[in-house]
C-alpha positions in Angstrom: -0.4 -39.5 -3.1 -2.2 -40.3 0.2 -4.1 -37.8 1.1 -7.9 -38.0 0.8 -9.5 -34.8 -1.4 -12.7 -33.7 -0.7 -14.1 -30.8 -2.6 -17.8 -28.9 -1.9 -20.4 -29.7 -4.9 -20.8 -26.2 -7.1 -24.1 -26.2 -9.1 -21.7 -24.7 -12.5 -21.0 -27.6 -14.7 -17.8 -26.5 -16.2 -16.0 -25.4 -13.3 -16.7 -28.9 -11.9 -16.0 -30.7 -15.1 -12.9 -28.8 -16.3 -11.8 -27.4 -13.3 -12.2 -29.7 -10.6 -10.9 -32.6 -12.1 -9.4 -35.6 -10.1 -6.1 -34.8 -12.3 -6.0 -31.4 -10.9 -6.9 -32.3 -7.3 -4.6 -34.9 -7.4 -1.5 -32.3 -8.6 -3.3 -29.7 -5.6 -3.2 -32.8 -3.5 0.5 -33.6 -4.0 1.5 -29.9 -3.4 0.3 -30.5 0.3 1.2 -33.4 1.2 5.1 -31.9 -0.2 4.8 -28.5 1.0 1.5 -28.1 3.7 3.6 -28.9 6.8 6.6 -25.9 5.6 3.6 -24.2 5.3 2.6 -24.7 8.6 6.1 -24.3 10.6 6.7 -20.8 8.7 3.5 -19.4 10.0 3.6 -20.6 13.4 7.5 -19.2 13.5 5.5 -15.8 12.0 3.1 -16.2 15.5 6.2 -16.3 17.4 7.9 -13.3 15.7 4.9 -11.4 16.4 4.6 -12.2 19.7 8.1 -11.0 20.0 7.4 -7.8 18.9 4.5 -7.8 21.4 7.1 -8.4 24.2 9.0 -4.9 23.2 11.2 -6.1 20.4 12.0 -4.5 17.2 12.6 -5.3 14.3 16.0 -5.2 11.8 18.3 -6.5 9.1 19.1 -10.5 10.1 22.6 -10.5 11.1 22.8 -13.7 9.8 22.1 -13.1 5.9 24.0 -10.4 6.1 26.7 -12.2 3.0 23.2 -12.0 1.1 23.1 -8.4 1.4 26.6 -7.3 0.6 26.8 -10.2 -2.1 26.9 -9.2 -6.1 24.7 -11.4 -7.3 21.8 -11.0 -9.9 18.1 -12.8 -10.4 17.3 -14.2 -13.7 17.0 -11.8 -16.5 13.4 -10.7 -17.0 11.2 -12.7 -19.5 11.8 -11.6 -23.3 7.5 -11.5 -23.6 7.4 -9.2 -20.2 9.6 -6.6 -20.6 7.9 -3.7 -20.2 5.4 -3.2 -17.1 4.7 0.6 -16.9 1.8 0.3 -16.0 -0.8 -3.0 -14.6 -4.7 -2.9 -13.7 -5.7 -5.3 -11.2 -8.9 -6.8 -10.3 -11.2 -10.2 -9.7 -12.1 -12.5 -12.3 -14.8 -11.9 -12.6 -16.0 -12.1 -16.7 -16.7 -9.1 -17.6 -13.9 -7.4 -15.4 -11.5 -9.8 -16.9 -12.3 -9.1 -20.4 -12.6 -5.0 -19.8 -9.0 -5.6 -18.2 -6.9 -7.4 -21.0 -8.7 -4.7 -23.0 -7.5 -1.2 -20.6 -4.1 -0.6 -22.6 -2.6 -1.8 -19.6 0.6 -3.8 -20.0 -0.1 -6.5 -17.4 -3.4 -7.7 -15.7 -2.9 -9.0 -12.3 -6.2 -11.3 -12.2 -6.6 -11.6 -7.9 -7.9 -14.4 -6.6 -6.7 -13.0 -2.9 -7.6 -9.0 -1.7 -9.7 -7.8 -4.4 -11.8 -11.2 -4.4 -14.2 -12.4 -1.5 -13.0 -16.2 -1.7 -16.6 -17.9 -2.0 -15.9 -21.2 -3.8 -17.7 -20.3 -7.1 -15.6 -17.5 -6.9 -11.9 -19.4 -6.6 -13.3 -22.5 -8.3 -15.1 -20.5 -11.4 -11.7 -17.9 -11.8 -9.9 -20.3 -13.4 -13.1 -20.7 -16.0 -12.6 -17.4 -17.2 -9.0 -17.5 -17.0 -8.5 -20.0 -19.6 -11.0 -18.7 -21.4 -9.1 -15.6 -21.9 -5.6 -17.4 -22.7 -7.7 -19.2 -25.1 -8.7 -16.1 -27.0 -12.5 -17.2 -26.2 -13.8 -15.6 -23.4 -17.1 -13.1 -24.2 -19.8 -11.4 -21.8 -23.4 -10.8 -22.7 -24.7 -8.4 -20.6 -28.4 -7.8 -19.1 -28.6 -4.9 -21.3 -27.7 -7.0 -24.6 -23.8 -5.3 -24.9 -21.3 -7.3 -25.7 -17.8 -8.0 -24.1 -14.8 -9.3 -26.2 -11.0 -9.3 -26.5 -9.8 -6.7 -28.6 -6.1 -8.1 -31.1 -4.0 -6.8 -28.6 -4.4 -7.2 -25.1 -2.5 -7.1 -21.4 -0.3 -10.0 -20.1 -1.5 -11.8 -17.5 -0.5 -12.6 -14.2 -2.3 -14.2 -11.2 -2.2 -13.4 -7.7 -2.8 -16.4 -5.4 -3.9 -15.6 -1.6 -1.6 -15.9 1.0 -0.2 -18.2 2.7 -2.1 -17.7 6.4 -5.5 -18.6 4.5 -7.4 -21.4 4.2 -9.8 -22.8 1.8 -12.5 -24.6 3.5 -14.4 -25.8 0.5 -11.2 -28.3 -0.7 -10.0 -30.3 2.0 -6.7 -32.9 2.4 -6.5 -35.3 4.7 -9.4 -34.0 6.2 -8.1 -30.7 7.2 -8.6 -27.8 5.1 -6.8 -26.9 2.0 -4.0 -24.2 2.0 -5.7 -21.2 -0.2 -2.1 -20.4 -1.9 -1.8 -23.4 -2.9 -5.1 -24.1 -4.3 -5.2 -21.2 -6.4 -2.1 -21.7 -7.5 -2.0 -25.4 -8.2 -5.6 -24.9 -10.5 -4.0 -22.2 -12.1 -0.4 -24.3 -13.1 -2.3 -27.0 -13.9 -5.0 -25.3 -16.1 -4.1 -21.9 -17.4 -0.1 -22.0 -16.7 0.5 -25.1 -19.3 -1.7 -23.7 -21.6 0.1 -20.6 -21.1 3.8 -22.5 -21.2 2.2 -24.3 -24.8 2.1 -20.6 -26.5 5.7 -20.3 -25.6 4.7 -17.4 -22.7 5.9 -17.0 -19.1 3.5 -18.2 -16.8 3.3 -14.9 -14.0 2.4 -14.4 -10.2 2.2 -12.3 -7.4 2.9 -13.3 -4.1 1.4 -11.7 -1.0 1.8 -11.2 1.9 4.8 -12.5 2.9 6.8 -12.0 5.8 9.9 -13.8 5.9 12.7 -15.0 3.0 12.0 -18.6 3.6 8.8 -18.2 3.4 9.8 -16.5 -0.4 11.8 -20.2 -0.5 9.0 -22.3 0.0 7.3 -20.4 -3.6 10.7 -21.3 -5.1 10.2 -24.8 -4.4 6.7 -25.0 -5.3 7.8 -22.8 -8.6 10.2 -25.9 -9.5 8.4 -29.1 -8.4 5.5 -27.6 -10.7 8.0 -26.5 -13.8 9.2 -30.5 -13.2 5.8 -32.1 -12.9 5.2 -31.0 -16.1 8.2 -30.7 -18.1 8.5 -26.4 -18.3 12.5 -25.1 -18.4 13.0 -23.5 -15.2 12.2 -20.0 -14.9 8.8 -19.9 -17.0 7.1 -19.4 -13.9 7.3 -16.3 -12.4 6.9 -14.4 -9.3 6.8 -10.6 -7.9 7.3 -10.4 -4.5 4.4 -7.7 -2.7 6.6 -6.0 -0.1 3.0 -5.2 1.8 4.2 -6.1 5.6 7.0 -4.7 7.8 9.2 -7.5 8.0 9.5 -8.1 4.7 11.1 -4.5 4.3 13.7 -5.6 5.7 14.6 -8.8 4.3 13.9 -7.2 0.3 17.3 -8.5 -0.5 16.4 -12.3 1.0 13.9 -12.7 -0.5 14.9 -11.9 -4.4 17.4 -13.9 -3.4 15.6 -17.3 -2.6 13.3 -16.4 -6.2 16.1 -15.2 -8.1 16.0 -18.2 -10.8 12.0 -17.8 -11.1 12.1 -13.9 -9.3 9.6 -10.9 -11.5 10.6 -8.7 -9.1 9.0 -6.7 -6.7 6.3 -4.8 -6.0 5.6 -2.1 -3.3 2.4 -2.5 -1.6 1.3 0.2 -0.4 -1.8 -0.2 1.9 -0.7 -3.6 3.5 2.2 -1.9 4.3 0.5 0.7 6.1 -2.1 -2.1 8.1 1.0 -3.4 8.5 3.1 -1.2 10.3 -0.2 -0.4 12.7 -0.6 -4.3 13.2 2.9 -4.7 14.1 3.3 -2.3 16.9 -0.4 -1.9 17.6 -0.1 -1.4 22.0 3.0 1.5 20.8 1.6 4.8 21.8 5.0 6.1 19.4 3.7 4.2 16.1 -0.1 5.5 16.2 -0.6 7.0 13.0 -2.9 9.9 11.7 -5.6 9.5 9.4 -5.4 7.8 6.6 -5.6 10.3 4.2 -2.2 11.5 5.7 -0.5 8.7 5.2 0.9 9.2 1.7 3.6 7.4 0.3 5.7 10.9 1.1 5.9 10.9 4.3 8.8 9.8 5.8 9.0 6.0 6.6 6.7 5.2 3.6 9.7 7.3 1.2 11.9 5.5 2.7 10.9 1.9 2.2 9.3 2.8 -1.5 13.3 4.0 -2.4 14.5 1.0 -0.5 12.7 -1.1 -2.8 13.9 0.5 -6.1 17.6 0.7 -5.5 17.2 -3.4 -3.6 15.9 -4.2 -7.3 18.3 -2.6 -9.6 21.3 -3.7 -7.8 19.9 -7.0 -8.4 18.6 -6.7 -12.1 14.9 -7.0 -10.7 11.8 -5.2 -11.2 10.3 -2.5 -8.9 6.7 -2.1 -9.2 5.3 1.2 -7.6 1.9 1.3 -5.6 -2.1 1.3 -6.3 -3.7 3.9 -7.9 -7.2 3.2 -6.3 -9.1 6.3 -7.8 -12.2 5.2 -9.9 -12.9 7.9 -12.0 -16.5 10.2 -11.3 -18.5 11.8 -13.9 -20.4 13.2 -11.0 -18.7 15.9 -9.8 -15.6 16.7 -12.6 -14.3 19.3 -10.2 -13.3 16.7 -7.5 -12.2 14.2 -10.2 -9.9 16.8 -11.4 -8.7 17.3 -8.3 -7.9 13.6 -8.1 -7.1 12.9 -11.8 -4.0 15.7 -11.1 -3.4 13.7 -7.6 -2.9 10.3 -9.6 -0.1 12.3 -12.0 1.4 13.6 -8.7 2.0 10.1 -7.3 3.0 8.7 -10.9 5.1 11.2 -11.4 7.0 10.4 -8.2 7.1 6.9 -8.9 8.4 6.8 -12.7 11.2 9.5 -11.1 12.3 7.6 -7.9 13.1 4.6 -10.8 9.9 2.5 -10.4 9.5 0.4 -13.7 5.7 0.5 -13.6 3.2 0.4 -11.4 -0.6 -0.3 -10.8 -3.9 1.2 -11.5 -7.6 0.1 -10.4 -9.5 1.3 -13.2 -9.3 1.5 -17.0 -9.7 5.0 -17.4 -6.8 5.4 -15.5 -4.6 3.7 -17.3 -3.8 6.5 -19.9 -2.9 8.9 -16.9 -0.4 6.6 -15.2 1.1 5.6 -18.9 1.6 9.1 -19.3 3.9 9.9 -16.4 5.8 6.5 -17.3 6.2 7.5 -20.8 7.8 10.9 -20.0 10.2 9.2 -18.1 10.7 5.5 -19.9 10.3 6.8 -23.8 11.3 4.2 -25.5 12.7 1.8 -23.3 10.8 -0.9 -21.8 12.2 -0.1 -18.3 14.8 1.6 -16.1 16.1 -1.5 -14.0 20.0 0.0 -15.1 19.1 2.9 -13.1 21.1 2.4 -9.9 20.1 4.4 -6.7 23.3 4.6 -4.8 21.9 8.0 -3.9 19.7 6.1 -1.1 20.5 4.4 2.2 17.9 3.7 4.3 18.8 2.5 8.4 16.3 0.6 10.1 15.1 3.5 12.2 14.1 5.1 8.8 11.6 2.2 8.0 10.5 2.3 11.4 9.8 6.4 12.0 5.8 5.9 12.2 6.5 9.2 15.0 7.6 11.4 12.0 4.1 11.4 10.1 2.6 14.6 9.6 -1.4 15.0 10.5 -3.7 14.3 12.9 -6.6 11.7 14.2 -9.8 13.4 13.5 -13.6 12.7 13.8 -14.0 13.1 10.1 -11.0 10.4 9.6 -12.7 8.3 12.3 -16.1 8.9 10.0 -14.6 7.6 7.0 -13.0 4.6 8.7 -15.9 3.5 10.2 -18.0 4.1 6.5 -15.5 1.8 4.5 -14.8 -0.5 7.0 -18.2 -1.5 7.4 -19.5 -1.4 3.8 -16.6 -2.9 2.5 -17.4 -6.0 4.6 -20.8 -6.1 3.8 -19.7 -5.9 0.1 -17.7 -8.9 1.2 -19.9 -11.0 2.5 -21.8 -10.7 -0.3 -19.0 -12.2 -2.6 -17.8 -8.8 -3.4 -14.1 -8.8 -3.1 -13.2 -5.0 -4.8 -15.8 -2.5 -3.9 -16.3 1.1 -5.4 -16.4 3.4 -2.1 -16.6 7.1 -2.3 -14.9 6.9 -6.2 -11.8 4.8 -4.5 -11.8 1.1 -5.5 -11.7 -0.6 -1.6 -10.2 -3.7 -1.3 -9.1 -6.1 1.7 -6.3 -4.0 2.5 -7.8 -1.2 2.6 -10.6 -1.8 4.4 -8.1 -3.2 7.0 -6.1 0.1 7.5 -9.8 1.4 8.0 -10.2 -1.3 11.2 -6.7 -1.5 12.7 -6.8 2.1 13.0 -10.1 2.4 14.9 -8.6 -0.4 17.4 -5.2 1.5 17.8 -7.3 4.7 18.5 -9.0 3.5 21.1 -5.6 1.5 22.3 -4.2 4.6 22.8 -7.3 7.0 24.1 -7.6 8.8 21.0 -11.6 7.7 20.8 -13.4 5.7 23.7 -15.1 2.3 22.5 -18.6 4.2 22.9 -17.3 6.9 20.9 -16.5 4.8 18.2 -20.2 2.7 18.2 -21.8 6.1 18.5 -20.5 7.1 15.0 -20.7 3.2 13.8 -24.6 4.1 14.4 -25.1 7.6 12.6 -22.7 6.1 9.9 -24.5 3.1 9.2 -28.1 4.8 9.3 -26.9 6.7 6.4 -25.7 4.1 4.6 -29.2 2.4 4.8 -30.7 5.8 3.7 -28.6 6.1 0.8 -29.1 2.3 -0.7 -32.8 1.5 0.7 -34.0 -0.7 2.5 -33.9 -4.1 0.6 -30.4 -3.3 -0.6 -29.8 -2.7 2.8 -31.0 -6.1 3.8 -29.5 -7.7 1.2 -26.3 -6.4 2.6 -26.3 -8.9 5.7 -26.2 -5.9 8.0 -26.6 -7.8 11.4 -23.7 -9.8 10.2 -21.5 -7.3 9.0 -21.9 -5.3 12.6 -20.7 -8.1 14.0 -17.4 -8.9 12.6 -16.8 -5.1 12.0 -17.2 -4.4 15.9 -14.8 -8.0 16.3 -12.1 -6.7 14.1 -12.0 -3.3 15.1 -12.8 -2.8 18.9 -12.3 -6.1 20.4 -9.9 -6.9 23.1 -7.6 -9.0 20.8 -6.0 -8.1 17.3 -7.4 -10.3 14.7 -4.5 -11.1 12.8 -6.7 -10.6 9.7 -10.0 -8.9 8.7 -10.5 -12.0 6.2 -10.5 -14.9 8.7 -13.5 -14.4 11.0 -15.8 -12.9 8.3 -14.5 -16.2 6.2 -16.1 -18.2 8.4 -19.2 -16.7 7.2 -18.8 -17.3 3.6 -20.7 -20.1 1.7 
C-alpha cells in the first residue's frame, strides 16, 4: 500500500477503536489502489454514453456480446444457506431498525448504506458497529421510554448494500482524494462483518446498486475475488444481487450475470430508480414524458417488459429473480385507506409471484405477512421457482423504451405531490435520515429522484412553467411548516433544503443524482 489514508474524526469510541482500525483502513486502501483507476474510467465511460444519448442516440442490446446472450452458461448454484428469499425487508443500519428488521419474519434483511441512508460519517462508519453486533448476536437497544429490543431466536439473513460506484466518501481520503463510497462500504463490511459471517459458515451477501454496464459488474466481481483471496475465503463466499435499476442495465442483464457468475446471487427489479433512469436518460425528448408518479405502475408497458425480461433472463441462467419494493407504511389512523393500500400490496405481490419472481421487497415489518401470503400461495414448500422458465416472454428494445404508451396524465395534483415529497425528503436527508415516512409511504433517495426529475422534465417540455412550480413550492412548504411547527421546521434546514430542491428540480442543467450536490452540505 502506497497511499496515505486519512479518516475524519468521530466522537464514537467504538467506531474509532473497532471499525476505523489501521488494519481495516489498510484493506480499504488496498481496494482503492487496485480498483480506483478502473472505477474512474468506468464513470467517465458513463458520462460519454450519457452525452451520446443527449445527442440523439438510443439504447439497444449490444452486438458485441451476442454470444453471451445466446450461450448456454449458468451462474453458480444458489448458496445452501440462502435458498429461500421469498420476502426481504430493507432499511438503514440504525440500531433499533436493524433489530426490528432481523426480527420481522422476513427471510432476508438488506442493511442499506445507500438509498435508505443519509451518508453522514457517523451513519456510514457507525453502521458497521451495529452489523457486527447483529452478526455476533449481541445487539441490543433501549429506547428513551425504557423499551428493550433484542434479537429473536430466528432472524433474517443479512445482506448489505454499499453505495454505487458514482458516490464519494469525503470523510476518508486516499492519497489526498475522496475515497469511493462503494469500496469503503464494501471493504469495511468484508473486513469486519464479512469475515465473521464466513467464520460462522455463512455466506457474505451484497446488493450492488446503480450499475449501468456489464464492465461495472466485472469490477465488482474482481473486487469480490480479491477480497476472498486476501482473507483466504473460498470462491463464491461473497455473493452479489445486482439491482437492475437503470435503463442501460436492462439491456445487459445476461452480460451482468455472466460477469458475476461465480459470485452471482441474481438480479432485482429496482422499480423506483428504474423510473428515474427512464426520465434521466431521455429527459430532453417529448415522447418520453411520463405522467404522474402514481400512474407509472409495474403493469404499464415499459415496466412490465423490463420485469418479465428480468425473470426470463435470471431463470435461464439459474439465478434468483427478485421483485420490487412495497413502500407502504401501514396507518392506524385511517383504517379504510389502510385497507385499500394493503389490497394494492396483495395485488402487486400476487402479480410478482405469478410472473415467476422468487422473492420480493418490503419496507416495513407490518407488510412482511402480506407479501409472504402471496409468495407462499405460489411457492408452497418450494424455496424458490428458479426452475420455472419464462420462454413465453419475448421483449424487444422497443418494448423496453416504450415510455410513450404509459397511460395517465400530468396533473397539478401530481406536481404538488412531487414538490411535497421531494422537499420533505431532502430535508430529512440533510438531517441525517435516508429513509423517511411521508404520506404513509417509505420514501428514499430513489423515490425522491423520481419526484425531482419529473418536475424537471415537465418544466422542460412545457407542462408547467418554472414560476408555477415555485408558486406550488411556496404553498406546499407553507403547509409543511404549519403541520410540523416552527421548531421542527427550523431544525429541518429549510433554506438549504429549498436551495438543493431548486437546483435539482429547476436548474438549467440536470444534476446526475440529487445526492451529489446535497452531499456537500452533510457533516
